[in-house]
N, C-alpha and C positions, 0 to 999 in steps of 0.2 A: 723423044720423050725420055726423061730420066726414070729409072726404076724406083719404085717405092722403097724408102729406106727408113730404118729406125736407128737411133743412136743417142748420143749425149754430147754436150760440150762442157769445157772447163774454162772458167775465167779466173785468172791468177791475180790476187792482190788488188782488185779494183781496176786493173788495166783493161784496155779494150781488146788486147790480144786474146785470142782463144784458140783452142785446138779442138777441131771437130772429129768425132769418131762416129762413123756411120756403117751400117751393115745392110746388105740387101734384105728386104723384109722376110724372105723365106728363111734366112739364117737367123735373124732376130727372133722370129716365132719359134724356131727349133730350140734356141738357147733359152728363151723365156720359159718355154714349156718344160724343158729339162730342169732348169734351175728352180722354178717355183712350183712345179708339179701341176701346171695347168694343161689340160688336154689341148694339144696343138690344133685340132679341128675346131674346138670351141673358141680358141684365141683367133684363129683365122676368120671365123664367122663374126667375131666381135669387131674386127677391123672394118666390116661393112656397116656403114652408118644405118642402113635400113634394118639391120639385124639387132641393133642395140636395144631398141624398145622390146623386141620379142625376147631377147636374152634376159633383160631386166625383169620382165613379167614372169618368165619361167623361174628365176631365182626368187622373186617375191612369192610365187605360188609354193615353191619348196619350203621357204621359211614359214609361211602361214600353215602349211601342213605339219611341219615339225612342231611349231608352237601349239597347234591343236592337239597333237599327240603328247605334248609335254607341258600342260598348263602350269605346273609348278614353277617353271622358269619365269613366266610372267608374274606370278605371285611373288617370287623372290626378288624380281626386279623392282616391283612396286614397293616392297618392304625396304629395299636398299635406297630407293629414291626418297622415301619418307625419312629414313634415318639420316641421309645426307642433308636433307632440308633442315632437320632438327639441329644437326651439328653446325651447319652454316648460320642458323639463327642464333645459336648459343655463342659462337665465335663473334658474330657481329655485336651482340649485346655486351660481351666481355670487352671487345675493342672499344665500344662506345663508352663504357665505364672507365676504362684506362685513359681515354682521351679527355674525359671531363676535366681532370686535373691538369692536363697538359696544354690545353688550348687557352690562349690568352687573347682577349680582344682589345 
């Protein structure tokens, strides 16, 4: 059986030729951990499919706890969403007005 590996491949100019680069998973986990600052034990656990739901739930709980402690973040996000919607509506109306004179049937 082949060892579990992680890596990438490169396809040049639409050709079918490619160059594979693969690392034994233990080395890939160490490199990813060092480069991205992700705890290697957490990363190892994330590679187990059975653990993905548990890890996701833990992160969701951490986020919910953070947002509970900082309700101003949600209020700010809602205000930003409303302003964004207003800007989109204004741009759509302006574009519609500009196109009225441009469209010929």
